[in-house]
C-alpha positions as CSV (number, residue, x, y, z in Angstrom):
1,X,15.4,77.9,-38.0
2,X,17.5,80.9,-37.0
3,X,19.7,83.4,-38.8
4,X,22.7,81.2,-38.1
5,X,21.1,78.0,-39.6
6,X,23.0,77.0,-42.7
7,X,21.1,77.2,-45.9
8,X,21.0,76.0,-49.5
9,X,20.4,79.0,-51.8
10,X,18.0,78.1,-54.5
11,X,18.6,80.9,-57.0
12,X,16.7,81.1,-60.2
13,X,15.2,83.2,-62.9
14,X,11.7,82.3,-64.2
15,X,9.7,83.8,-67.0
16,X,6.5,81.7,-67.0
17,X,6.6,80.1,-63.6
18,X,7.9,76.6,-64.4
19,X,11.5,77.3,-63.1
20,X,10.0,78.9,-60.0
21,X,7.9,75.8,-59.4
22,X,11.1,73.7,-59.7
23,X,12.8,75.9,-57.2
24,X,9.9,75.3,-54.8
25,X,10.2,71.5,-55.2
26,X,14.0,71.6,-54.7
27,X,13.3,73.6,-51.5
28,X,11.0,70.8,-50.3
29,X,13.9,68.3,-50.9
30,X,16.2,70.5,-48.8
31,X,13.6,70.6,-46.0
32,X,13.9,66.8,-45.6
33,X,17.3,67.3,-44.1
34,X,17.7,68.3,-40.5
35,X,19.9,71.2,-39.6
36,X,19.7,73.1,-42.9
37,X,17.1,75.1,-44.7
38,X,16.3,76.4,-48.2
39,X,16.5,80.1,-49.0
40,X,14.7,80.6,-52.3
41,X,15.6,83.8,-54.2
42,X,15.2,85.1,-57.7
43,X,16.8,87.8,-59.9
44,X,15.2,90.7,-61.7
45,X,14.8,90.8,-65.5
46,X,17.3,92.9,-67.5
47,X,16.2,95.6,-69.9
48,X,17.8,97.1,-73.1
49,X,16.5,100.4,-71.8
50,X,19.3,101.8,-69.6
51,X,16.9,104.1,-67.8
52,X,14.6,101.2,-66.7
53,X,14.5,100.2,-63.1
54,X,12.5,98.0,-60.8
55,X,11.5,98.3,-57.2
56,X,13.9,96.6,-54.8
57,X,11.3,94.0,-53.8
58,X,9.2,92.1,-56.5
59,X,5.5,92.4,-56.4
60,X,5.1,88.6,-56.0
61,X,7.2,85.5,-55.6
62,X,10.6,85.1,-54.0
63,X,12.7,88.1,-53.0
64,X,15.5,89.2,-55.2
65,X,18.9,87.7,-54.2
66,X,21.8,89.7,-52.8
67,X,25.4,88.9,-53.1
68,X,25.4,88.3,-49.4
69,X,22.8,85.5,-49.9
70,X,25.2,83.9,-52.3
71,X,28.4,84.5,-50.3
72,X,27.0,83.0,-47.1
73,X,25.2,79.9,-48.5
74,X,26.3,76.4,-47.6
75,X,25.2,75.2,-51.1
76,X,23.7,76.5,-54.3
77,X,21.0,75.3,-56.7
78,X,21.1,77.5,-59.8
79,X,18.0,77.5,-62.1
80,X,17.0,79.1,-65.4
81,X,14.9,78.5,-68.5
82,X,17.1,77.7,-71.5
83,X,18.0,80.5,-73.9
84,X,19.7,79.0,-77.0
85,X,21.3,76.3,-74.9
86,X,22.4,78.5,-72.1
87,X,21.1,80.3,-69.0
88,X,18.8,83.4,-69.4
89,X,20.5,86.8,-69.4
90,X,19.1,88.0,-66.0
91,X,20.8,85.1,-64.2
92,X,24.0,85.5,-66.1
93,X,23.9,89.3,-65.3
94,X,23.7,88.5,-61.6
95,X,26.6,86.0,-61.8
96,X,28.7,88.5,-63.8
97,X,28.6,90.8,-60.8
98,X,30.2,88.2,-58.4
99,X,33.8,88.8,-59.3
100,X,34.6,89.9,-55.7
101,X,33.3,86.6,-54.3
102,X,35.5,84.7,-56.8
103,X,38.5,86.8,-55.9
104,X,38.0,86.0,-52.2
105,X,37.1,82.4,-52.6
106,X,33.7,82.8,-50.9
107,X,32.1,79.8,-52.7
108,X,35.1,77.5,-53.0
109,X,34.5,74.0,-51.7
110,X,30.7,74.4,-51.4
111,X,28.4,72.1,-53.4
112,X,26.3,73.4,-56.3
113,X,24.2,72.2,-59.2
114,X,21.8,73.4,-61.8
115,X,18.2,73.0,-63.0
116,X,16.3,74.1,-66.1
117,X,13.1,74.2,-68.0
118,X,12.6,74.1,-71.8
119,X,9.7,74.6,-74.2
120,X,10.7,71.7,-76.5
121,X,11.7,68.3,-75.2
122,X,15.1,68.5,-76.9
123,X,15.4,72.2,-76.7
124,X,18.8,72.4,-74.9
125,X,18.2,71.0,-71.4
126,X,21.6,69.3,-71.1
127,X,23.6,72.1,-72.7
128,X,22.0,74.6,-70.5
129,X,22.8,72.6,-67.4
130,X,26.4,72.0,-68.5
131,X,27.0,75.6,-69.4
132,X,25.5,76.8,-66.2
133,X,28.2,74.8,-64.4
134,X,31.0,76.8,-65.9
135,X,30.8,79.8,-63.5
136,X,30.3,77.3,-60.6
137,X,33.6,75.6,-61.5
138,X,35.3,79.0,-61.7
139,X,34.1,79.8,-58.2
140,X,35.6,76.5,-57.0
141,X,32.3,74.9,-56.2
142,X,31.8,71.1,-56.0
143,X,29.3,70.0,-58.6
144,X,26.2,67.9,-57.7
145,X,24.0,66.1,-60.2
146,X,21.5,63.3,-60.0
147,X,22.6,59.6,-59.8
148,X,20.8,56.9,-61.6
149,X,20.0,55.3,-58.3
150,X,17.1,57.7,-58.5
151,X,14.6,55.4,-60.3
152,X,12.7,58.4,-61.7
153,X,15.7,59.2,-63.8
154,X,15.2,55.9,-65.7
155,X,11.4,56.1,-65.7
156,X,10.7,59.7,-66.8
157,X,9.1,60.4,-70.1
158,X,9.4,64.2,-69.5
159,X,12.3,66.0,-68.0
160,X,15.2,64.8,-65.8
161,X,18.9,64.3,-66.5
162,X,22.0,63.1,-64.6
163,X,23.3,66.7,-64.9
164,X,20.4,68.1,-62.8
165,X,16.6,68.3,-62.7
166,X,14.8,69.6,-65.8
167,X,11.3,70.2,-66.9
168,X,9.6,69.9,-70.3
169,X,7.1,72.9,-70.3
170,X,5.8,72.5,-73.9
171,X,5.6,75.1,-76.6
172,X,1.8,75.7,-76.4
173,X,0.0,75.7,-73.1
174,X,2.5,75.4,-70.3
175,X,2.6,71.9,-68.9
176,X,2.8,71.4,-65.1
177,X,5.7,69.5,-63.6
178,X,5.2,65.8,-64.0
179,X,5.4,63.5,-60.9
180,X,8.9,62.3,-62.1
181,X,10.1,65.8,-62.5
182,X,8.9,66.7,-59.0
183,X,10.5,63.6,-57.5
184,X,13.8,64.5,-59.2
185,X,13.7,68.1,-58.0
186,X,13.1,67.0,-54.5
187,X,15.8,64.3,-54.6
188,X,18.3,66.9,-56.0
189,X,17.5,69.3,-53.1
190,X,17.9,66.6,-50.5
191,X,21.2,65.4,-52.0
192,X,22.6,69.0,-52.2
193,X,21.6,69.7,-48.6
194,X,23.3,66.5,-47.4
195,X,26.4,67.3,-49.3
196,X,26.4,70.9,-47.9
197,X,26.3,69.6,-44.3
198,X,29.1,67.0,-45.0
199,X,31.4,69.5,-46.7
200,X,30.7,72.2,-44.0
201,X,31.7,69.7,-41.3
202,X,35.0,68.9,-43.0
203,X,35.9,72.6,-43.4
């Protein structure tokens, strides 16, 4: 791939690693599609201490996203653990700083979707996914979910919704992604990548 290759930005915040693993699986789905790649990025945590700061590059894991990463993407997968039925503050903080992209329509017409991880099985997966879609709609993006033609959506006993991939992490020892959850993450990445190519060719 070259610097001019279109990419799906897989942008996430992860506290315990489960959302990060989902991002990796989504990236594998994107990689199934020729002519497009996955660019996996995270966001730094936020702090109530106004003097706190972090180095510009994290010690481990994906690099921190820039607004340029977002502005130039062909598609977007947005991921976060649930926080009271909504996305975590670090991801919301990053999105709150994208008003200039909204004003200039940089994301309008591009496909986007959301993914999440929760501690409890009914701990807000669907509300988190749906509320994460609100800023995407304001940016004029085209929403992408998971169709029931994906058999894992009917078979899963863990995470997985038509609104986007999800993971049930558990409230004790963190559970690894199930096979169904991995399958749905990859299917979502592939679907998003195919939509990104189709919409880009129609622009």
